[in-house]
C-alpha positions as CSV (number, residue, x, y, z in Angstrom):
1,M,0.0,0.0,0.0
2,G,1.4,3.4,-1.0
3,R,1.9,6.1,1.5
4,Y,2.3,9.9,1.4
5,L,5.3,10.7,3.6
6,G,5.4,14.5,3.0
7,P,4.1,17.2,5.3
8,V,0.3,16.8,5.5
9,C,-0.4,20.5,6.4
10,R,0.9,21.3,2.9
11,L,-2.0,19.4,1.4
12,C,-4.5,21.5,3.4
13,R,-2.8,24.7,2.3
14,R,-2.9,23.5,-1.3
15,E,-6.6,22.9,-1.2
16,G,-7.4,25.9,0.9
17,I,-9.5,24.0,3.4
18,K,-9.0,21.9,6.5
19,L,-8.8,18.2,5.4
20,M,-8.6,17.1,9.1
21,L,-5.5,15.0,8.4
22,K,-4.1,15.4,11.9
23,G,-7.3,14.8,13.8
24,V,-7.9,17.0,16.9
25,R,-4.8,19.1,16.2
26,C,-6.5,20.5,13.2
27,E,-9.1,22.1,15.5
28,T,-6.5,24.0,17.6
29,A,-4.5,27.1,17.0
30,K,-1.5,25.0,15.9
31,C,-3.2,24.2,12.6
32,A,-1.4,25.9,9.7
33,M,-4.8,27.1,8.3
34,E,-5.3,29.1,11.5
35,R,-2.1,31.1,10.9
36,S,-2.3,34.0,8.5
37,W,1.3,33.7,7.5
38,R,1.0,30.0,6.6
39,N,-2.5,29.5,5.2
40,S,-1.6,30.4,1.6
41,P,-1.0,27.7,-1.0
42,P,2.6,26.3,-1.1
43,G,4.8,27.1,-4.0
44,P,5.7,30.4,-5.7
45,R,4.8,33.6,-4.0
46,R,1.3,35.1,-4.6
47,W,2.5,37.8,-6.9
48,R,4.1,35.1,-9.2
49,R,1.0,32.9,-9.5
50,R,-1.7,33.0,-12.1
51,R,-4.5,35.2,-10.8
52,T,-7.3,32.9,-12.0
53,A,-7.3,29.1,-12.4
54,S,-8.3,27.5,-15.7
55,E,-11.5,25.4,-16.0
56,Y,-9.2,22.3,-15.9
57,G,-7.5,23.7,-12.8
58,V,-10.8,24.2,-10.9
59,R,-11.9,20.6,-11.7
60,L,-8.5,19.2,-10.8
61,R,-8.5,20.9,-7.4
62,E,-11.9,19.5,-6.6
63,K,-10.8,16.0,-7.5
64,Q,-7.5,16.3,-5.5
65,K,-9.4,17.6,-2.5
66,V,-11.6,14.5,-2.3
67,K,-8.7,12.1,-3.0
68,R,-6.6,13.7,-0.2
69,F,-9.5,13.9,2.2
70,Y,-10.1,10.1,2.0
71,G,-6.4,9.2,1.4
72,V,-6.7,7.4,-1.9
73,Y,-4.4,7.5,-4.9
74,E,-5.3,8.0,-8.5
75,R,-5.7,4.3,-9.5
76,Q,-7.9,3.6,-6.5
77,F,-10.0,6.7,-7.3
78,Q,-10.5,5.6,-10.9
79,R,-11.8,2.2,-9.7
80,Y,-14.3,3.9,-7.4
81,F,-15.4,6.2,-10.3
82,A,-15.8,3.2,-12.7
83,A,-17.9,1.4,-10.1
84,A,-20.0,4.6,-9.5
85,E,-20.6,4.9,-13.3
86,R,-21.9,1.3,-13.4
87,S,-24.4,1.9,-10.6
88,R,-28.0,2.7,-11.4
89,S,-28.0,5.7,-9.1
90,N,-26.6,9.2,-9.7
91,T,-22.9,8.8,-10.4
92,G,-21.8,11.6,-8.0
93,E,-23.9,10.3,-5.2
94,A,-22.6,6.7,-5.8
95,L,-19.0,7.9,-5.8
96,L,-19.3,9.7,-2.5
97,T,-21.2,6.7,-1.0
98,L,-18.4,4.3,-2.0
99,L,-15.7,6.6,-0.5
100,E,-17.7,7.0,2.7
101,R,-18.1,3.2,3.0
102,R,-14.3,2.6,3.2
103,L,-13.4,0.8,6.4
104,D,-10.8,3.4,7.5
105,N,-13.4,6.1,7.1
106,V,-16.0,4.2,9.2
107,V,-13.4,3.4,11.9
108,H,-12.6,7.2,12.1
109,K,-16.2,8.2,12.2
110,L,-16.9,5.8,15.0
111,G,-14.2,7.4,17.0
112,F,-11.9,4.4,17.0
113,A,-9.1,6.6,15.5
114,P,-8.5,10.4,15.7
115,S,-8.0,10.7,11.9
116,R,-8.3,8.7,8.7
117,R,-4.5,8.4,8.6
118,A,-4.5,6.9,12.1
119,A,-7.6,4.7,11.1
120,R,-5.6,3.2,8.3
121,L,-2.9,2.1,10.7
122,V,-5.5,0.8,13.1
123,V,-7.0,-1.4,10.3
124,A,-3.7,-2.4,8.8
125,H,-2.4,-3.6,12.2
126,G,-5.4,-5.8,12.7
127,H,-7.0,-3.9,15.7
128,V,-10.6,-4.2,14.4
129,R,-12.9,-7.0,13.3
130,V,-15.7,-6.8,10.7
131,N,-18.5,-9.2,11.5
132,G,-16.1,-11.1,13.7
133,R,-13.5,-11.6,11.0
134,R,-10.1,-10.0,10.7
135,V,-9.9,-7.4,8.0
136,N,-6.7,-5.5,7.5
137,R,-7.6,-3.6,4.3
138,P,-8.4,0.1,4.8
139,G,-10.3,0.2,1.5
140,Y,-12.7,-2.7,2.5
141,L,-16.2,-1.5,1.7
142,I,-18.7,-1.8,4.6
143,G,-22.3,-2.7,4.0
144,V,-25.6,-2.1,5.8
145,G,-25.8,-4.4,8.9
146,D,-22.1,-4.9,9.2
147,T,-20.5,-4.6,12.6
148,V,-17.1,-3.2,13.3
149,A,-15.6,-4.1,16.7
150,A,-12.3,-3.9,18.5
151,R,-10.2,-7.0,18.5
152,P,-10.6,-8.9,21.8
153,A,-6.8,-8.5,22.5
154,E,-6.0,-6.3,25.5
155,R,-3.7,-4.1,23.3
156,S,-6.4,-3.4,20.8
157,Q,-9.1,-2.7,23.4
158,K,-6.8,-0.3,25.3
159,L,-5.9,1.6,22.1
160,I,-9.5,2.1,20.9
161,R,-10.8,2.9,24.3
162,A,-8.1,5.6,24.6
163,N,-9.1,7.0,21.3
164,L,-12.8,7.1,22.3
165,G,-11.9,8.7,25.6
166,D,-9.9,11.4,23.8
167,G,-12.7,12.3,21.5
168,G,-11.0,10.6,18.7
169,G,-13.4,11.6,16.0
170,P,-16.4,13.8,15.1
171,P,-19.9,13.1,16.6
172,V,-21.2,9.7,15.3
173,Q,-23.4,10.3,12.3
174,A,-27.0,9.0,11.9
175,W,-26.0,6.2,9.5
176,L,-23.7,4.7,12.1
177,E,-24.5,3.3,15.6
178,L,-21.8,3.2,18.4
179,D,-21.7,1.1,21.5
180,S,-18.8,2.6,23.4
181,A,-19.0,0.2,26.3
182,A,-18.7,-2.9,24.0
183,L,-16.3,-1.0,21.6
184,T,-18.5,-2.0,18.7
185,G,-20.2,0.0,15.9
186,S,-22.7,-1.0,13.3
187,V,-23.9,0.4,9.9
188,R,-27.6,1.3,10.0
189,A,-27.9,2.7,6.5
190,L,-25.8,3.7,3.5
191,P,-24.2,7.1,3.7
192,T,-25.2,9.9,1.4
193,S,-23.5,13.0,0.1
194,E,-24.9,14.9,3.1
195,D,-22.6,12.9,5.3
196,V,-19.4,14.1,3.6
197,Q,-17.7,16.5,6.0
198,I,-16.1,18.8,3.4
199,P,-17.7,21.0,0.7
200,V,-17.6,19.0,-2.5
201,E,-18.7,20.1,-6.0
202,V,-19.0,16.5,-7.2
203,Q,-20.3,17.6,-10.6
204,L,-16.9,19.1,-11.4
205,I,-15.3,15.8,-10.6
206,I,-17.7,13.9,-12.8
207,E,-17.0,16.3,-15.7
208,M,-13.2,15.8,-15.3
209,C,-13.2,12.0,-15.0
210,S,-15.7,11.6,-17.9
211,R,-13.4,13.3,-20.4
């Protein structure tokens, strides 16, 4: 599995919004987007940049924003888009639903990990079970009725309980159900575009990927 090893705050600065790549830290004054002298895009100084982005540039930024928010690379994103095109529902809605159903995203939204980056490690190291089975693929797609639980091992239980105690993620959304005492969560319904936590112009992404 590929990994981005560069500075993650640079990605938020590039997209101009908080991608919440560092979890709780992104909500504090230490976040680069909270500092006026660091919240500009990386690269050449402002006076050397183009004043307006091209139509291609606007669509590319929207696509990159979604990819970086969910932590997927181009090949993975293209597979999700192809699957969304094959679905009978709206392509944009289907694309966002597939991304929201990723196991690392569900683990983060249940509060088992403070960020999606941390959730990928939690999944890859085998700290969670899906329907009682070990799943170590962060991109595993969760379905309605599936249950995500901490591994019975003491180490896994301690880690996830600590993340829940620290407020490891945002408030649990309506399509998920959390039992913090048993360290389990279940999927009550499929997520929708309303559950995406960043503003997304999905039509611009569809226009770019359909070229």
